[in-house]
PDB file with one MODEL, atoms N, CA, C and O in Angstrom:
MODEL        1
ATOM      1  N   MET A   1      82.654  31.205  33.742  1.00  0.00           N
ATOM      2  CA  MET A   1      83.037  30.014  33.725  1.00  0.00           C
ATOM      3  C   MET A   1      80.911  30.274  33.515  1.00  0.00           C
ATOM      4  O   MET A   1      80.144  29.377  33.165  1.00  0.00           O
ATOM      5  N   GLU A   2      80.679  31.104  33.713  1.00  0.00           N
ATOM      6  CA  GLU A   2      79.091  31.444  32.930  1.00  0.00           C
ATOM      7  C   GLU A   2      79.681  31.415  31.076  1.00  0.00           C
ATOM      8  O   GLU A   2      78.973  30.894  30.214  1.00  0.00           O
ATOM      9  N   MET A   3      81.003  32.040  30.757  1.00  0.00           N
ATOM     10  CA  MET A   3      81.473  31.608  29.151  1.00  0.00           C
ATOM     11  C   MET A   3      81.436  31.019  28.588  1.00  0.00           C
ATOM     12  O   MET A   3      80.898  30.963  27.483  1.00  0.00           O
ATOM     13  N   THR A   4      82.424  29.855  29.562  1.00  0.00           N
ATOM     14  CA  THR A   4      82.372  28.602  28.997  1.00  0.00           C
ATOM     15  C   THR A   4      81.306  28.271  28.677  1.00  0.00           C
ATOM     16  O   THR A   4      80.929  28.345  27.508  1.00  0.00           O
ATOM     17  N   ASN A   5      80.638  27.868  29.562  1.00  0.00           N
ATOM     18  CA  ASN A   5      79.235  27.617  29.375  1.00  0.00           C
ATOM     19  C   ASN A   5      78.804  27.937  27.936  1.00  0.00           C
ATOM     20  O   ASN A   5      78.985  27.113  27.040  1.00  0.00           O
ATOM     21  N   SER A   6      78.555  28.458  27.839  1.00  0.00           N
ATOM     22  CA  SER A   6      77.915  29.367  26.570  1.00  0.00           C
ATOM     23  C   SER A   6      78.947  29.356  24.855  1.00  0.00           C
ATOM     24  O   SER A   6      78.476  29.521  23.730  1.00  0.00           O
ATOM     25  N   LEU A   7      80.484  29.094  25.249  1.00  0.00           N
ATOM     26  CA  LEU A   7      80.451  28.562  24.186  1.00  0.00           C
ATOM     27  C   LEU A   7      80.827  26.734  24.121  1.00  0.00           C
ATOM     28  O   LEU A   7      80.815  26.053  23.095  1.00  0.00           O
ATOM     29  N   SER A   8      81.046  26.399  25.100  1.00  0.00           N
ATOM     30  CA  SER A   8      80.202  24.904  24.884  1.00  0.00           C
ATOM     31  C   SER A   8      78.680  24.104  24.086  1.00  0.00           C
ATOM     32  O   SER A   8      78.058  23.167  23.586  1.00  0.00           O
ATOM     33  N   GLN A   9      78.897  25.854  24.665  1.00  0.00           N
ATOM     34  CA  GLN A   9      76.934  25.171  23.647  1.00  0.00           C
ATOM     35  C   GLN A   9      76.338  25.342  22.591  1.00  0.00           C
ATOM     36  O   GLN A   9      75.377  24.905  21.958  1.00  0.00           O
ATOM     37  N   LEU A  10      78.016  26.917  22.483  1.00  0.00           N
ATOM     38  CA  LEU A  10      77.736  26.800  21.004  1.00  0.00           C
ATOM     39  C   LEU A  10      78.103  26.057  20.009  1.00  0.00           C
ATOM     40  O   LEU A  10      77.403  25.889  19.010  1.00  0.00           O
ATOM     41  N   TYR A  11      79.075  25.615  20.163  1.00  0.00           N
ATOM     42  CA  TYR A  11      79.923  24.296  19.319  1.00  0.00           C
ATOM     43  C   TYR A  11      79.094  23.372  19.175  1.00  0.00           C
ATOM     44  O   TYR A  11      78.628  23.156  18.056  1.00  0.00           O
ATOM     45  N   SER A  12      78.553  22.278  20.763  1.00  0.00           N
ATOM     46  CA  SER A  12      78.147  21.219  20.204  1.00  0.00           C
ATOM     47  C   SER A  12      76.284  21.829  20.571  1.00  0.00           C
ATOM     48  O   SER A  12      75.275  21.164  20.808  1.00  0.00           O
ATOM     49  N   GLY A  13      76.341  22.237  20.544  1.00  0.00           N
ATOM     50  CA  GLY A  13      74.011  22.223  19.297  1.00  0.00           C
ATOM     51  C   GLY A  13      74.229  22.824  18.522  1.00  0.00           C
ATOM     52  O   GLY A  13      73.419  23.748  18.444  1.00  0.00           O
ATOM     53  N   GLY A  14      75.286  22.846  17.475  1.00  0.00           N
ATOM     54  CA  GLY A  14      75.039  23.572  16.294  1.00  0.00           C
ATOM     55  C   GLY A  14      76.017  21.835  14.459  1.00  0.00           C
ATOM     56  O   GLY A  14      76.992  21.112  14.255  1.00  0.00           O
ATOM     57  N   THR A  15      74.716  22.257  13.853  1.00  0.00           N
ATOM     58  CA  THR A  15      75.021  20.931  13.256  1.00  0.00           C
ATOM     59  C   THR A  15      75.428  21.246  11.339  1.00  0.00           C
ATOM     60  O   THR A  15      74.506  21.397  10.537  1.00  0.00           O
ATOM     61  N   LEU A  16      76.838  21.291  10.926  1.00  0.00           N
ATOM     62  CA  LEU A  16      76.951  22.290  10.175  1.00  0.00           C
ATOM     63  C   LEU A  16      77.493  20.920   9.068  1.00  0.00           C
ATOM     64  O   LEU A  16      78.262  20.078   9.530  1.00  0.00           O
ATOM     65  N   SER A  17      77.043  20.826   7.720  1.00  0.00           N
ATOM     66  CA  SER A  17      76.934  19.866   6.577  1.00  0.00           C
ATOM     67  C   SER A  17      77.788  19.517   5.915  1.00  0.00           C
ATOM     68  O   SER A  17      78.364  20.373   5.244  1.00  0.00           O
ATOM     69  N   LEU A  18      78.143  18.356   5.847  1.00  0.00           N
ATOM     70  CA  LEU A  18      79.462  18.291   4.851  1.00  0.00           C
ATOM     71  C   LEU A  18      78.860  17.785   3.735  1.00  0.00           C
ATOM     72  O   LEU A  18      78.176  16.933   4.303  1.00  0.00           O
ATOM     73  N   PRO A  19      78.612  17.672   2.653  1.00  0.00           N
ATOM     74  CA  PRO A  19      78.671  17.035   1.480  1.00  0.00           C
ATOM     75  C   PRO A  19      79.695  15.941   1.232  1.00  0.00           C
ATOM     76  O   PRO A  19      80.806  16.408   0.982  1.00  0.00           O
ATOM     77  N   LEU A  20      79.604  14.051   1.231  1.00  0.00           N
ATOM     78  CA  LEU A  20      80.139  13.655   1.300  1.00  0.00           C
ATOM     79  C   LEU A  20      81.150  13.560   0.006  1.00  0.00           C
ATOM     80  O   LEU A  20      82.236  12.987  -0.079  1.00  0.00           O
ATOM     81  N   GLU A  21      80.431  14.308  -0.957  1.00  0.00           N
ATOM     82  CA  GLU A  21      81.480  14.507  -2.684  1.00  0.00           C
ATOM     83  C   GLU A  21      82.273  15.197  -2.632  1.00  0.00           C
ATOM     84  O   GLU A  21      83.339  14.866  -3.151  1.00  0.00           O
ATOM     85  N   GLN A  22      82.167  16.368  -2.050  1.00  0.00           N
ATOM     86  CA  GLN A  22      82.779  17.148  -2.189  1.00  0.00           C
ATOM     87  C   GLN A  22      84.073  17.217  -0.642  1.00  0.00           C
ATOM     88  O   GLN A  22      84.911  18.083  -0.392  1.00  0.00           O
ATOM     89  N   PHE A  23      83.789  16.136  -0.004  1.00  0.00           N
ATOM     90  CA  PHE A  23      84.397  15.633   0.497  1.00  0.00           C
ATOM     91  C   PHE A  23      85.064  14.813   0.078  1.00  0.00           C
ATOM     92  O   PHE A  23      85.881  14.408   0.905  1.00  0.00           O
ATOM     93  N   VAL A  24      85.107  14.325  -0.919  1.00  0.00           N
ATOM     94  CA  VAL A  24      85.764  13.333  -1.527  1.00  0.00           C
ATOM     95  C   VAL A  24      86.658  14.073  -2.061  1.00  0.00           C
ATOM     96  O   VAL A  24      87.868  13.974  -1.856  1.00  0.00           O
ATOM     97  N   ILE A  25      86.077  14.914  -2.826  1.00  0.00           N
ATOM     98  CA  ILE A  25      87.154  15.842  -3.518  1.00  0.00           C
ATOM     99  C   ILE A  25      87.668  16.819  -3.173  1.00  0.00           C
ATOM    100  O   ILE A  25      87.833  17.905  -3.729  1.00  0.00           O
ATOM    101  N   LEU A  26      88.018  16.317  -1.924  1.00  0.00           N
ATOM    102  CA  LEU A  26      89.269  17.673  -0.696  1.00  0.00           C
ATOM    103  C   LEU A  26      89.889  17.070  -0.746  1.00  0.00           C
ATOM    104  O   LEU A  26      91.048  17.463  -0.877  1.00  0.00           O
ATOM    105  N   ILE A  27      89.548  15.334  -0.667  1.00  0.00           N
ATOM    106  CA  ILE A  27      90.669  14.578  -0.238  1.00  0.00           C
ATOM    107  C   ILE A  27      91.645  14.566  -1.282  1.00  0.00           C
ATOM    108  O   ILE A  27      92.845  14.826  -1.372  1.00  0.00           O
ATOM    109  N   GLY A  28      90.792  14.205  -1.989  1.00  0.00           N
ATOM    110  CA  GLY A  28      91.766  13.599  -3.281  1.00  0.00           C
ATOM    111  C   GLY A  28      92.288  15.078  -4.180  1.00  0.00           C
ATOM    112  O   GLY A  28      93.138  14.860  -5.043  1.00  0.00           O
ATOM    113  N   ILE A  29      91.916  16.248  -4.049  1.00  0.00           N
ATOM    114  CA  ILE A  29      92.853  17.582  -4.148  1.00  0.00           C
ATOM    115  C   ILE A  29      93.512  17.710  -3.425  1.00  0.00           C
ATOM    116  O   ILE A  29      94.240  18.691  -3.582  1.00  0.00           O
ATOM    117  N   SER A  30      93.820  16.586  -1.733  1.00  0.00           N
ATOM    118  CA  SER A  30      94.709  17.404  -0.686  1.00  0.00           C
ATOM    119  C   SER A  30      95.941  16.640  -1.372  1.00  0.00           C
ATOM    120  O   SER A  30      97.045  17.177  -1.462  1.00  0.00           O
ATOM    121  N   PHE A  31      95.672  15.335  -1.856  1.00  0.00           N
ATOM    122  CA  PHE A  31      96.309  13.905  -2.162  1.00  0.00           C
ATOM    123  C   PHE A  31      97.201  14.449  -3.505  1.00  0.00           C
ATOM    124  O   PHE A  31      98.424  14.552  -3.411  1.00  0.00           O
ATOM    125  N   PHE A  32      96.557  14.752  -4.633  1.00  0.00           N
ATOM    126  CA  PHE A  32      97.594  15.096  -5.363  1.00  0.00           C
ATOM    127  C   PHE A  32      98.802  16.420  -5.039  1.00  0.00           C
ATOM    128  O   PHE A  32     100.024  16.544  -5.129  1.00  0.00           O
ATOM    129  N   CYS A  33      97.803  17.146  -4.680  1.00  0.00           N
ATOM    130  CA  CYS A  33      98.980  18.628  -4.026  1.00  0.00           C
ATOM    131  C   CYS A  33     100.033  17.611  -2.962  1.00  0.00           C
ATOM    132  O   CYS A  33     101.126  17.377  -3.479  1.00  0.00           O
ATOM    133  N   LEU A  34      99.868  17.144  -1.891  1.00  0.00           N
ATOM    134  CA  LEU A  34     100.951  16.601  -1.453  1.00  0.00           C
ATOM    135  C   LEU A  34     101.627  15.981  -2.456  1.00  0.00           C
ATOM    136  O   LEU A  34     102.803  16.333  -2.542  1.00  0.00           O
ATOM    137  N   ILE A  35     101.075  14.769  -3.630  1.00  0.00           N
ATOM    138  CA  ILE A  35     102.217  13.761  -3.837  1.00  0.00           C
ATOM    139  C   ILE A  35     103.206  14.591  -4.795  1.00  0.00           C
ATOM    140  O   ILE A  35     104.379  14.239  -4.915  1.00  0.00           O
ATOM    141  N   ASN A  36     102.607  15.877  -5.575  1.00  0.00           N
ATOM    142  CA  ASN A  36     103.059  17.196  -6.616  1.00  0.00           C
ATOM    143  C   ASN A  36     104.662  17.766  -5.519  1.00  0.00           C
ATOM    144  O   ASN A  36     105.829  17.656  -5.895  1.00  0.00           O
ATOM    145  N   GLY A  37     104.140  18.410  -4.020  1.00  0.00           N
ATOM    146  CA  GLY A  37     105.150  19.635  -3.666  1.00  0.00           C
ATOM    147  C   GLY A  37     104.365  20.662  -4.024  1.00  0.00           C
ATOM    148  O   GLY A  37     104.663  21.308  -5.028  1.00  0.00           O
ATOM    149  N   ARG A  38     103.910  20.791  -3.718  1.00  0.00           N
ATOM    150  CA  ARG A  38     102.760  21.941  -3.734  1.00  0.00           C
ATOM    151  C   ARG A  38     102.025  21.916  -2.696  1.00  0.00           C
ATOM    152  O   ARG A  38     100.830  21.840  -2.983  1.00  0.00           O
ATOM    153  N   HIS A  39     102.360  21.964  -1.063  1.00  0.00           N
ATOM    154  CA  HIS A  39     102.261  22.054   0.126  1.00  0.00           C
ATOM    155  C   HIS A  39     101.078  23.408   0.191  1.00  0.00           C
ATOM    156  O   HIS A  39      99.947  23.054   0.523  1.00  0.00           O
ATOM    157  N   LYS A  40     101.277  24.936  -0.106  1.00  0.00           N
ATOM    158  CA  LYS A  40     101.218  25.635   0.039  1.00  0.00           C
ATOM    159  C   LYS A  40     100.503  25.534  -0.252  1.00  0.00           C
ATOM    160  O   LYS A  40      99.648  25.365   0.617  1.00  0.00           O
ATOM    161  N   MET A  41      99.782  25.502  -2.360  1.00  0.00           N
ATOM    162  CA  MET A  41      98.405  25.475  -2.410  1.00  0.00           C
ATOM    163  C   MET A  41      97.419  24.128  -1.837  1.00  0.00           C
ATOM    164  O   MET A  41      96.417  23.964  -2.533  1.00  0.00           O
ATOM    165  N   GLY A  42      97.517  23.482  -1.065  1.00  0.00           N
ATOM    166  CA  GLY A  42      97.051  22.189  -0.711  1.00  0.00           C
ATOM    167  C   GLY A  42      96.639  22.713   0.458  1.00  0.00           C
ATOM    168  O   GLY A  42      95.529  22.206   0.622  1.00  0.00           O
ATOM    169  N   PHE A  43      96.844  23.362   1.290  1.00  0.00           N
ATOM    170  CA  PHE A  43      96.624  24.147   2.346  1.00  0.00           C
ATOM    171  C   PHE A  43      95.554  25.265   2.054  1.00  0.00           C
ATOM    172  O   PHE A  43      94.503  25.418   2.676  1.00  0.00           O
ATOM    173  N   LEU A  44      95.980  25.971   1.064  1.00  0.00           N
ATOM    174  CA  LEU A  44      95.166  27.239   0.295  1.00  0.00           C
ATOM    175  C   LEU A  44      94.111  26.688   0.116  1.00  0.00           C
ATOM    176  O   LEU A  44      93.127  27.265   0.579  1.00  0.00           O
ATOM    177  N   LEU A  45      93.911  25.456  -0.571  1.00  0.00           N
ATOM    178  CA  LEU A  45      92.763  25.206  -0.949  1.00  0.00           C
ATOM    179  C   LEU A  45      91.702  24.268  -1.096  1.00  0.00           C
ATOM    180  O   LEU A  45      90.922  24.042  -2.021  1.00  0.00           O
ATOM    181  N   SER A  46      91.950  23.494   0.682  1.00  0.00           N
ATOM    182  CA  SER A  46      91.545  23.566   1.788  1.00  0.00           C
ATOM    183  C   SER A  46      91.169  24.520   2.741  1.00  0.00           C
ATOM    184  O   SER A  46      90.226  24.266   3.489  1.00  0.00           O
ATOM    185  N   TYR A  47      91.636  25.342   2.803  1.00  0.00           N
ATOM    186  CA  TYR A  47      91.146  26.393   3.488  1.00  0.00           C
ATOM    187  C   TYR A  47      89.988  27.135   2.460  1.00  0.00           C
ATOM    188  O   TYR A  47      89.030  27.666   3.022  1.00  0.00           O
ATOM    189  N   PHE A  48      90.053  27.176   1.086  1.00  0.00           N
ATOM    190  CA  PHE A  48      88.703  27.431   0.526  1.00  0.00           C
ATOM    191  C   PHE A  48      87.865  27.082   0.575  1.00  0.00           C
ATOM    192  O   PHE A  48      86.864  27.768   0.368  1.00  0.00           O
ATOM    193  N   PHE A  49      87.820  25.470   0.958  1.00  0.00           N
ATOM    194  CA  PHE A  49      87.058  24.312   0.610  1.00  0.00           C
ATOM    195  C   PHE A  49      85.863  24.597   2.312  1.00  0.00           C
ATOM    196  O   PHE A  49      84.634  24.660   2.364  1.00  0.00           O
ATOM    197  N   ILE A  50      86.872  24.703   3.425  1.00  0.00           N
ATOM    198  CA  ILE A  50      86.476  24.775   4.967  1.00  0.00           C
ATOM    199  C   ILE A  50      85.950  25.460   4.808  1.00  0.00           C
ATOM    200  O   ILE A  50      84.766  25.125   4.848  1.00  0.00           O
ATOM    201  N   TYR A  51      86.210  27.140   4.459  1.00  0.00           N
ATOM    202  CA  TYR A  51      85.532  27.953   4.302  1.00  0.00           C
ATOM    203  C   TYR A  51      83.768  28.480   3.680  1.00  0.00           C
ATOM    204  O   TYR A  51      82.880  28.740   4.492  1.00  0.00           O
ATOM    205  N   TYR A  52      83.582  28.541   2.410  1.00  0.00           N
ATOM    206  CA  TYR A  52      82.592  27.329   1.797  1.00  0.00           C
ATOM    207  C   TYR A  52      81.947  26.839   3.346  1.00  0.00           C
ATOM    208  O   TYR A  52      81.557  27.492   4.314  1.00  0.00           O
ATOM    209  N   TRP A  53      82.010  25.842   3.157  1.00  0.00           N
ATOM    210  CA  TRP A  53      81.639  24.421   3.866  1.00  0.00           C
ATOM    211  C   TRP A  53      80.795  25.699   5.290  1.00  0.00           C
ATOM    212  O   TRP A  53      79.583  25.890   5.389  1.00  0.00           O
ATOM    213  N   GLY A  54      81.579  26.171   5.932  1.00  0.00           N
ATOM    214  CA  GLY A  54      81.510  26.478   7.357  1.00  0.00           C
ATOM    215  C   GLY A  54      80.289  27.634   6.970  1.00  0.00           C
ATOM    216  O   GLY A  54      79.099  27.482   7.248  1.00  0.00           O
ATOM    217  N   ILE A  55      80.959  28.995   6.161  1.00  0.00           N
ATOM    218  CA  ILE A  55      80.109  30.717   6.134  1.00  0.00           C
ATOM    219  C   ILE A  55      79.145  30.218   5.136  1.00  0.00           C
ATOM    220  O   ILE A  55      78.058  29.858   5.589  1.00  0.00           O
ATOM    221  N   ILE A  56      79.407  30.094   3.391  1.00  0.00           N
ATOM    222  CA  ILE A  56      78.630  29.474   2.588  1.00  0.00           C
ATOM    223  C   ILE A  56      77.965  29.024   2.675  1.00  0.00           C
ATOM    224  O   ILE A  56      76.999  29.658   2.250  1.00  0.00           O
ATOM    225  N   MET A  57      77.642  27.883   3.111  1.00  0.00           N
ATOM    226  CA  MET A  57      77.050  26.719   2.908  1.00  0.00           C
ATOM    227  C   MET A  57      76.349  26.211   3.996  1.00  0.00           C
ATOM    228  O   MET A  57      75.682  25.177   3.947  1.00  0.00           O
ATOM    229  N   ASN A  58      76.463  26.808   4.829  1.00  0.00           N
ATOM    230  CA  ASN A  58      75.884  26.511   6.076  1.00  0.00           C
ATOM    231  C   ASN A  58      75.403  28.241   6.248  1.00  0.00           C
ATOM    232  O   ASN A  58      76.226  28.947   6.832  1.00  0.00           O
ATOM    233  N   ARG A  59      74.485  28.719   5.899  1.00  0.00           N
ATOM    234  CA  ARG A  59      74.522  30.610   5.892  1.00  0.00           C
ATOM    235  C   ARG A  59      73.482  30.225   6.900  1.00  0.00           C
ATOM    236  O   ARG A  59      73.945  30.651   7.959  1.00  0.00           O
ATOM    237  N   SER A  60      72.562  29.767   7.103  1.00  0.00           N
ATOM    238  CA  SER A  60      71.341  29.917   7.642  1.00  0.00           C
ATOM    239  C   SER A  60      72.335  30.155   9.531  1.00  0.00           C
ATOM    240  O   SER A  60      72.571  30.964  10.429  1.00  0.00           O
ATOM    241  N   TYR A  61      72.543  28.800   9.089  1.00  0.00           N
ATOM    242  CA  TYR A  61      72.880  28.419  11.682  1.00  0.00           C
ATOM    243  C   TYR A  61      73.616  30.097  11.367  1.00  0.00           C
ATOM    244  O   TYR A  61      73.430  30.832  12.337  1.00  0.00           O
ATOM    245  N   TRP A  62      74.178  30.591  10.522  1.00  0.00           N
ATOM    246  CA  TRP A  62      74.894  32.487  11.449  1.00  0.00           C
ATOM    247  C   TRP A  62      73.566  32.770  11.014  1.00  0.00           C
ATOM    248  O   TRP A  62      73.197  33.426  11.988  1.00  0.00           O
ATOM    249  N   LEU A  63      72.747  32.747  10.372  1.00  0.00           N
ATOM    250  CA  LEU A  63      72.008  33.744  10.401  1.00  0.00           C
ATOM    251  C   LEU A  63      71.362  33.729  11.339  1.00  0.00           C
ATOM    252  O   LEU A  63      70.925  34.825  11.689  1.00  0.00           O
ATOM    253  N   GLY A  64      70.955  32.363  12.281  1.00  0.00           N
ATOM    254  CA  GLY A  64      69.878  32.314  13.191  1.00  0.00           C
ATOM    255  C   GLY A  64      70.522  32.754  14.282  1.00  0.00           C
ATOM    256  O   GLY A  64      70.075  33.502  15.151  1.00  0.00           O
ATOM    257  N   LEU A  65      72.224  31.975  14.166  1.00  0.00           N
ATOM    258  CA  LEU A  65      73.283  32.330  15.378  1.00  0.00           C
ATOM    259  C   LEU A  65      73.752  34.061  15.396  1.00  0.00           C
ATOM    260  O   LEU A  65      74.547  34.435  16.258  1.00  0.00           O
ATOM    261  N   PHE A  66      73.161  35.100  14.331  1.00  0.00           N
ATOM    262  CA  PHE A  66      73.552  36.599  14.403  1.00  0.00           C
ATOM    263  C   PHE A  66      72.007  37.171  14.340  1.00  0.00           C
ATOM    264  O   PHE A  66      71.968  38.359  14.019  1.00  0.00           O
ATOM    265  N   GLU A  67      70.221  36.316  14.681  1.00  0.00           N
ATOM    266  CA  GLU A  67      69.628  36.836  14.911  1.00  0.00           C
ATOM    267  C   GLU A  67      69.016  37.584  13.422  1.00  0.00           C
ATOM    268  O   GLU A  67      68.007  38.290  13.415  1.00  0.00           O
ATOM    269  N   GLY A  68      69.959  37.229  12.021  1.00  0.00           N
ATOM    270  CA  GLY A  68      69.393  37.710  10.897  1.00  0.00           C
ATOM    271  C   GLY A  68      69.996  39.078  11.121  1.00  0.00           C
ATOM    272  O   GLY A  68      69.542  40.094  10.596  1.00  0.00           O
ATOM    273  N   SER A  69      70.801  39.058  11.740  1.00  0.00           N
ATOM    274  CA  SER A  69      71.613  40.233  11.770  1.00  0.00           C
ATOM    275  C   SER A  69      72.555  40.286  10.210  1.00  0.00           C
ATOM    276  O   SER A  69      72.028  39.277   9.741  1.00  0.00           O
ATOM    277  N   TRP A  70      73.406  40.668   9.258  1.00  0.00           N
ATOM    278  CA  TRP A  70      73.663  40.662   8.515  1.00  0.00           C
ATOM    279  C   TRP A  70      75.104  41.390   8.682  1.00  0.00           C
ATOM    280  O   TRP A  70      76.143  40.824   8.342  1.00  0.00           O
ATOM    281  N   ALA A  71      75.081  42.370   9.099  1.00  0.00           N
ATOM    282  CA  ALA A  71      76.019  42.964  10.071  1.00  0.00           C
ATOM    283  C   ALA A  71      77.496  42.058  10.707  1.00  0.00           C
ATOM    284  O   ALA A  71      78.715  42.218  10.660  1.00  0.00           O
ATOM    285  N   GLY A  72      76.539  41.059  11.295  1.00  0.00           N
ATOM    286  CA  GLY A  72      77.936  39.781  11.979  1.00  0.00           C
ATOM    287  C   GLY A  72      77.998  39.179  10.836  1.00  0.00           C
ATOM    288  O   GLY A  72      79.196  39.063  10.575  1.00  0.00           O
ATOM    289  N   MET A  73      76.797  38.326   9.259  1.00  0.00           N
ATOM    290  CA  MET A  73      77.207  37.977   8.065  1.00  0.00           C
ATOM    291  C   MET A  73      78.386  38.745   7.736  1.00  0.00           C
ATOM    292  O   MET A  73      79.445  38.126   7.846  1.00  0.00           O
ATOM    293  N   VAL A  74      78.463  40.151   7.294  1.00  0.00           N
ATOM    294  CA  VAL A  74      79.680  40.211   6.280  1.00  0.00           C
ATOM    295  C   VAL A  74      81.129  40.857   7.263  1.00  0.00           C
ATOM    296  O   VAL A  74      82.070  41.390   6.675  1.00  0.00           O
ATOM    297  N   PHE A  75      81.107  40.695   8.869  1.00  0.00           N
ATOM    298  CA  PHE A  75      82.090  40.805   9.409  1.00  0.00           C
ATOM    299  C   PHE A  75      82.998  39.381   9.542  1.00  0.00           C
ATOM    300  O   PHE A  75      84.208  39.306   9.755  1.00  0.00           O
ATOM    301  N   MET A  76      81.992  38.228   9.339  1.00  0.00           N
ATOM    302  CA  MET A  76      82.804  37.298   9.353  1.00  0.00           C
ATOM    303  C   MET A  76      82.965  37.266   7.389  1.00  0.00           C
ATOM    304  O   MET A  76      84.026  36.682   7.169  1.00  0.00           O
ATOM    305  N   ILE A  77      82.433  37.594   6.300  1.00  0.00           N
ATOM    306  CA  ILE A  77      83.325  36.843   5.118  1.00  0.00           C
ATOM    307  C   ILE A  77      84.298  39.069   4.936  1.00  0.00           C
ATOM    308  O   ILE A  77      85.012  39.557   4.061  1.00  0.00           O
ATOM    309  N   ALA A  78      83.911  39.466   5.837  1.00  0.00           N
ATOM    310  CA  ALA A  78      85.326  40.604   5.643  1.00  0.00           C
ATOM    311  C   ALA A  78      86.411  39.173   6.070  1.00  0.00           C
ATOM    312  O   ALA A  78      87.141  38.629   5.241  1.00  0.00           O
ATOM    313  N   VAL A  79      86.307  38.784   7.430  1.00  0.00           N
ATOM    314  CA  VAL A  79      87.718  38.227   7.958  1.00  0.00           C
ATOM    315  C   VAL A  79      87.853  37.178   7.351  1.00  0.00           C
ATOM    316  O   VAL A  79      89.011  36.919   7.022  1.00  0.00           O
ATOM    317  N   GLY A  80      86.881  36.285   7.009  1.00  0.00           N
ATOM    318  CA  GLY A  80      87.148  34.755   5.643  1.00  0.00           C
ATOM    319  C   GLY A  80      88.610  34.971   5.076  1.00  0.00           C
ATOM    320  O   GLY A  80      89.762  34.601   5.302  1.00  0.00           O
ATOM    321  N   LEU A  81      87.520  36.219   3.742  1.00  0.00           N
ATOM    322  CA  LEU A  81      88.642  36.761   2.701  1.00  0.00           C
ATOM    323  C   LEU A  81      89.296  37.458   2.679  1.00  0.00           C
ATOM    324  O   LEU A  81      89.724  37.853   1.594  1.00  0.00           O
ATOM    325  N   SER A  82      89.903  38.203   4.339  1.00  0.00           N
ATOM    326  CA  SER A  82      91.443  38.414   4.586  1.00  0.00           C
ATOM    327  C   SER A  82      92.257  37.946   4.995  1.00  0.00           C
ATOM    328  O   SER A  82      93.389  38.391   4.803  1.00  0.00           O
ATOM    329  N   PHE A  83      91.990  36.672   5.851  1.00  0.00           N
ATOM    330  CA  PHE A  83      92.729  35.205   5.745  1.00  0.00           C
ATOM    331  C   PHE A  83      93.141  34.505   4.290  1.00  0.00           C
ATOM    332  O   PHE A  83      94.211  34.129   3.811  1.00  0.00           O
ATOM    333  N   ALA A  84      91.660  34.516   3.790  1.00  0.00           N
ATOM    334  CA  ALA A  84      92.955  34.203   2.716  1.00  0.00           C
ATOM    335  C   ALA A  84      93.136  35.294   1.563  1.00  0.00           C
ATOM    336  O   ALA A  84      92.241  35.113   0.737  1.00  0.00           O
ATOM    337  N   MET A  85      93.508  35.773   1.400  1.00  0.00           N
ATOM    338  CA  MET A  85      94.259  37.229   0.776  1.00  0.00           C
ATOM    339  C   MET A  85      95.764  36.577   1.633  1.00  0.00           C
ATOM    340  O   MET A  85      96.708  35.876   1.270  1.00  0.00           O
ATOM    341  N   ALA A  86      95.567  36.906   2.274  1.00  0.00           N
ATOM    342  CA  ALA A  86      96.793  36.450   3.201  1.00  0.00           C
ATOM    343  C   ALA A  86      97.274  34.851   2.434  1.00  0.00           C
ATOM    344  O   ALA A  86      98.343  34.680   1.849  1.00  0.00           O
ATOM    345  N   GLY A  87      96.500  34.093   2.566  1.00  0.00           N
ATOM    346  CA  GLY A  87      97.342  33.071   2.086  1.00  0.00           C
ATOM    347  C   GLY A  87      97.317  33.298   0.557  1.00  0.00           C
ATOM    348  O   GLY A  87      98.120  32.617  -0.081  1.00  0.00           O
ATOM    349  N   LEU A  88      96.802  33.850   0.110  1.00  0.00           N
ATOM    350  CA  LEU A  88      97.559  33.549  -1.841  1.00  0.00           C
ATOM    351  C   LEU A  88      98.654  34.460  -1.474  1.00  0.00           C
ATOM    352  O   LEU A  88      99.364  34.420  -2.479  1.00  0.00           O
ATOM    353  N   LEU A  89      99.281  35.351  -0.537  1.00  0.00           N
ATOM    354  CA  LEU A  89      99.949  36.501  -1.014  1.00  0.00           C
ATOM    355  C   LEU A  89     101.446  35.352  -0.316  1.00  0.00           C
ATOM    356  O   LEU A  89     102.661  35.393  -0.510  1.00  0.00           O
ATOM    357  N   GLY A  90     100.646  34.526   0.437  1.00  0.00           N
ATOM    358  CA  GLY A  90     101.871  33.956   1.558  1.00  0.00           C
ATOM    359  C   GLY A  90     102.886  32.413   0.378  1.00  0.00           C
ATOM    360  O   GLY A  90     103.998  31.891   0.457  1.00  0.00           O
ATOM    361  N   VAL A  91     101.151  32.178  -0.981  1.00  0.00           N
ATOM    362  CA  VAL A  91     101.915  30.992  -1.833  1.00  0.00           C
ATOM    363  C   VAL A  91     102.399  31.654  -2.782  1.00  0.00           C
ATOM    364  O   VAL A  91     103.410  31.062  -3.158  1.00  0.00           O
ATOM    365  N   PHE A  92     102.204  32.686  -3.455  1.00  0.00           N
ATOM    366  CA  PHE A  92     103.602  33.680  -4.293  1.00  0.00           C
ATOM    367  C   PHE A  92     104.617  34.242  -3.783  1.00  0.00           C
ATOM    368  O   PHE A  92     105.291  35.145  -4.280  1.00  0.00           O
ATOM    369  N   GLN A  93     104.777  33.623  -2.583  1.00  0.00           N
ATOM    370  CA  GLN A  93     106.194  34.194  -1.955  1.00  0.00           C
ATOM    371  C   GLN A  93     107.452  33.214  -1.782  1.00  0.00           C
ATOM    372  O   GLN A  93     107.865  32.677  -0.755  1.00  0.00           O
ATOM    373  N   LYS A  94     107.971  33.138  -3.184  1.00  0.00           N
ATOM    374  CA  LYS A  94     109.452  32.696  -3.132  1.00  0.00           C
ATOM    375  C   LYS A  94     109.881  32.330  -1.659  1.00  0.00           C
ATOM    376  O   LYS A  94     110.297  33.173  -0.864  1.00  0.00           O
ATOM    377  N   GLU A  95     109.695  30.549  -1.280  1.00  0.00           N
ATOM    378  CA  GLU A  95     110.586  29.877  -0.363  1.00  0.00           C
ATOM    379  C   GLU A  95     111.590  30.632  -0.011  1.00  0.00           C
ATOM    380  O   GLU A  95     112.038  31.558  -0.686  1.00  0.00           O
ATOM    381  N   ARG A  96     112.213  30.062   1.674  1.00  0.00           N
ATOM    382  CA  ARG A  96     113.597  31.017   1.845  1.00  0.00           C
ATOM    383  C   ARG A  96     114.537  29.756   2.735  1.00  0.00           C
ATOM    384  O   ARG A  96     115.688  29.990   3.104  1.00  0.00           O
TER     385      ARG A  96
ENDMDL
END
């Protein structure tokens, strides 16, 4: 139960900022990809926007959470980039 309380405090106590103009750009690009039938490309671009907003733009929040440890940030960046590489490989595979 203690772990559940600490996780709920982690997710409810932090604030992440999303600029409105970047959000509108994301919606426009996603809409354009859906209309053209490029679902994988739209998904990949959405992932990159979310990665940028969550990790890069709010770097100070994560550094505070990791108490200034760069090892935590390097780990998060490595995991995010590995997911991005998997997504890129998925985009270039032929559909079955």
